[in-house]
N, C-alpha and C positions, 0 to 999 in steps of 0.2 A: 413374441418378438415385435410381429411386424406394428402390433398397434403401439407397443411401445417407442418405438421409431416415429410414429405417428403423434404421440404425446409429445414427444422431444422438439417435434418439426413445431408443432403447436406451442411450444413453450419458449422456445425462439422467438416464433412473434409477438407472443403476447409480452412478452420482458422487452423486444422492441417499443411494441408500443407505448407501454408505462416510459420505461425510459426517454423517451422523448416528448412525451406528454410532461415528463416532470422538469423540461428542460435543463437537460447535464451539460451545457455550455455555460450556465449561471451558477451551478453549483460544483463544477469543476474550476472554476473560474473564481472563486469563493475560497476553495482548498489551495490552489495554487498562491493566494496573495497569504494564507497562513504562513503555507508552506515557505516562504521566503523570510521571513519573521523566524521560523521556528529550525530553519535547515541547522545554521549554525550550532545551536545547543543539540539537536538531534545527532548531528555528526559528530560531535563532541563525546557524548554517551556511547555511540556505538563503537565510536575509534577508541572510546577508554576500555571496552568490555573484550574487543576483539583483541585491541594490542597487549590486553593483559594475557591472554592465553597465547596466543599466539606470536607476540612482538610488535613493537611498531613499524618497523621497518615491512613485514608480511603484511601487516594489515594496511598500510598505506600503498603497498604496490596494488594489493588488490582494488583499494578502491579507485586509484589510478586509470587502473587498466578497464572495469566497468563504467568509471563515467567516460574516459577518451571513446572507448567501444561507441558511445550513443551520442555522446555530446562534444567529444574532441578534446585534445590534447591542452587547448588553451583554457578551455572551462575548468577541465580536471585541477589544472595549475591553480585556479582560482579560488577553487574549493578548498583546495589543500593551504592556500592563502588565510582563506575565512576559519577553517578548523584552529591554525596555529593561532589567530587573532582571539578568538571566542574563547581559547582554552588558557589563555594567560591571564591569570592570577593575581593581583597586588599582595604586596607580603603582610599587610594588614591580617589580620585574623577577619575582622568583623569586614571587610572588604572582599576576603576570600570567599564567608558565608554568602554575604550579598551575591557576590558573581556567580557561585554554585546555584543558589536559587531562582539566578536570574535565567540562568543556562536550561535548569530542569523546567520552568514553567514555561518558556521558549519552548524547548524541545517537546512538550506534551500537548500545545496548543493546538497544531494541524490534526492532532488524533481526535482532541476535543470534537472540532470542528466537524472532523469526520466522521464521528459518532451520530452527529446532530442531521449529517445528511444521510447516514443508513437509516436512523427514525424517520424520516420521510418517505423510505421506500417501503420500509415496514410499516408504517400507518401509525406511527406510535412517537410519543414523545413524553419525557419526564414528567412527574406528576409535579405540579409546580406548588400544592400545599404539603409537599413533602422536602422540598427544595431549602437550601440555607447555605450556612459554610460548610458544614461536613459534607452536605451532597456534592459541593465543588471540588474540596480538598478529597473525597473519594474518587473522583471523577479524575484530577490530576493523578494520584496513586495509581488508579486502574492503568491509566494510561502508559506514565512511566513502567510499570510491570511488564506491559504490552511489548516497549519500546526494548525492556531486557532480554524480554523472549523473542524478539526478532533477531537480535543481535546476537544470541546465543545459537540461534538455530542457523543463520547466517555465517557464523565462526564453525560451526560444524560442516556446515556444506563447503566452507573454503577447503578445511581439512581432509575431508573425504575427497575433493576434486584435486588436490594436491597430490593425495595417495595414489588415485587412480590413474593420473598424466603420468607420476614416475612411472607405474608399473607399467604403462602402454609403451613408454618413451624404451623401458628396459627389453619387454617385447620383441619388440621393433628392431631394435639392435641385435639380439639374440637369435630370432626365428624369423620373424615376416612383417614389413608395416601396415600389413592389412589389422593389427591388435591393434594400430594408434586409433583407426575407423570406428574398430567395435569398442574401445576403452570412451571415445568422444561422442559414440551414440549414447551408452551407462550414461556418462556426467550430462549430457542432456537430459535425459530420462530423468535422473536422479534429481536434477535443477526445477524439472519442471514439478516434479510432486511435492517437493520442498516449497516452491513457492503455492500450490496450491493446499499445503499445508498452513501458510500463512494465512492467505486468503481463508480457508475453513476456519480458524482462528477468529479473523474480523467479523466473519459472519455469523458466528455461533456466538460470541461474547460483546460484540461492540450494541447491535440495535438493544435497545430499552423491551426484548421481547423473548418470550418462551419457546427456544428454536431447539431443536432436538438435532444431533448427530447428523443421524442418517440423512435428512434435508440437506443438507451444505455440504455432503461430497460432491453430488455432480457439479453442483453451480460453479464452487472451487476449483476443480477440474479445468472446468471449461473457461472458467476466468483467466487460468495459468496461461491455457493453450492461446487465449486471444491476447495476454498481455504478451506472451512472446514473440506472436506477429506485429502486434503492436510496435515493440521494440524493434526490430528487425525494418519496419517499414520507416519509423521517426530516425533511425542511423541513417538509412538511404536519403531521408528527406533533408535533415540535418546538415548530411555531406554534401547533396547536390545543391538543394536551394540556398543554403545559408542565410536563413532567416534571422539571424543577429547580427548581421556585418553590417546593416546600415544604423547600428543602434551603436556605433563605436564602444566604448569601452563599458557600457553596459549592454552587449551583447551577447556576456554569460548569464547576467541574471534574465535575458529574455528568454534565451534557451532553456535555463531551468524553470522557467513558468510555465512557457510549451511545454515541457516535459512531463510536467508533473499534470496539467491540466489535460493533457490529454491520456496519462496512465490512470487518470481520476475516472475519468466518461468512459475507460473499458473496466475499472471496478465497478463502477455503477450498475453499468449493462449486466457484470455479473452477479450484482446483489439482485438487480431487477428478478433475472432466470431462475437464481436462490428462492426467493420469494416465492415466486410465480410456482415452481416446482413443489415449494412447503404446502401451498396453500391448493394443487391440485389433487395432494395425497395426505394431504391432513384436514384440511377447512380452512376457516378463518383462524391467523396466528396471534394468540393473546398476546396483551401485555404484560410486561412483569409487574413483581411488587411496588416497584418504584416509577411504576409510567402510565399511561393512560392511552384509549386508544384515540388517535386524531387524523383525520385526513387532512390533507393541502388545500383542497380546494372548498373546504369547511371555510375556510377566514378570504376566500378569494372571489365566489360565487354566490349568489342569491339559492337558499336552496329550493329544490325541484317541490314543483306542486306533488301531492302523494297522490297514489295511484285510487283509480275510483273503484 
């Protein structure tokens, strides 16, 4: 037990060193840039799936609540307006097809870039000799599949959360207010585990590497914890400092950029921890059949002299 705690402490240290060395500010800024263009399409897809099962009103209220709690009510309104405009398709069938295609390409853009960033962390890259149109289509379809998976998992989370809160309120009225606290604690743990599942899916399937399930769980749980702490800190920071207030009408866009950037840095650290954990217990992680091993510094530094 003592040795395992030492190993975990060492993993945190190794992960931080690698995370810092890879310039997380640059990588997160790239993700934030792509996210701005992907956000309308991404939200349309997620809201369409959630709205189909939960109803548009319930899905809309949940989205507004989540955005308002972190970025503020004004940003939540602008995001809703963004979704409305992005989902307005022209009556022409060809215009509709073009509009849907644009939405899907936009929605998957940030995930494709995110995969490239994770490949850097896992020190692999797509094999250029096997790249082509089909490779691009496959990457987009895979990204779209993950978006649908995320939407479905979030929908289940919303349903279970609503049921738990309804039970908690009923018990509070019938017996004691203590049950509300208990239900909220259960709700928090459930959200933590669902986020961990989403991160596990990303860490397992997104990098072009052979990764086992047993290697992603600890890193995913730690990433989920850090993500919750980060979101709590960001909600306080955005509420007190109001970093978007100096940008006028573009303030909401600035807040979204900052949120995506900071969130990406947290996820990248979690990926570094997962990579370090996998290498500690498995050894060198091999690329999959469509990728090759690649070290980013190979293109930035001269090769060192071999040991004598």
